[in-house]
N, C-alpha and C positions, 0 to 999 in steps of 0.2 A: 283108112282100114287100119286096123290093129293087127300086130303079129300074134301067132299062137304062142301059148305060154305052156311050160310043164315043169315039174319040180322034181329033183332028184336028190338021192342021199348020197354023200360021198365021205370016205373017210376024213378025219380032221387032218391027217397029215397031207392029203391031196389037196384040201382046201387051204392049207397054209402055202403050200407050193403055188397054187392057183394065185392067192393074193398077193405073193411076193412077185410073181412074173406080171401079173397086170400092173402093179405099182411100178416096176422097173420099168415096163415098156410104155408107160401111161396110157393105158387101156383100162375098160370095165371088165369085170368078171365076165360079164355076159359077151362083150366082144371077143374074149379070149376062148370061151367055150363055143360060141359061132364058127370062128376060124377054125379051131381044132375038129370040130365036127364036119365042117365043110371038107378039110384036108382029109380025115378020115373016110369020108366018103367018096373022095375022088372028084369033088366039084369044088376045089379051091379056087378054080378060076372064076367063079361066080361071084366071089369077093371082090367088090369094086378096085379097079387097078390104083387109082390115087390112094386109096387106103393103104393097100399093101406097099406101095413104093414109100408113104409116108412112115408106116412101121419100119421098114428096112432102113431107112434114114436114121430114124432114131436108135435102132438096134447098131448101127455102124458107128454112130457117134459116142454111143456107150462104150463100145469095145475100143474104140480109139482113146478114150477119157481114161479107160481101164490099164491101157498098154501104157500110156503116157503117165500114170499114177495121179491123175487129177481127180 
């Protein structure tokens, strides 16, 4: 079964931030938008737990590396 698709237009500044966030967190733009939409709609708990934990681990590692200057 395929997932529904839709198209939106966003300001170029927002797209740049989206791409930067996705790259920094090792995610696709689609995953970032799905997670953001789920959070905005109050159903973020529907995002699989293993994926959320994996993303949090990546963020913590990035913050630790930033803190230590690596």
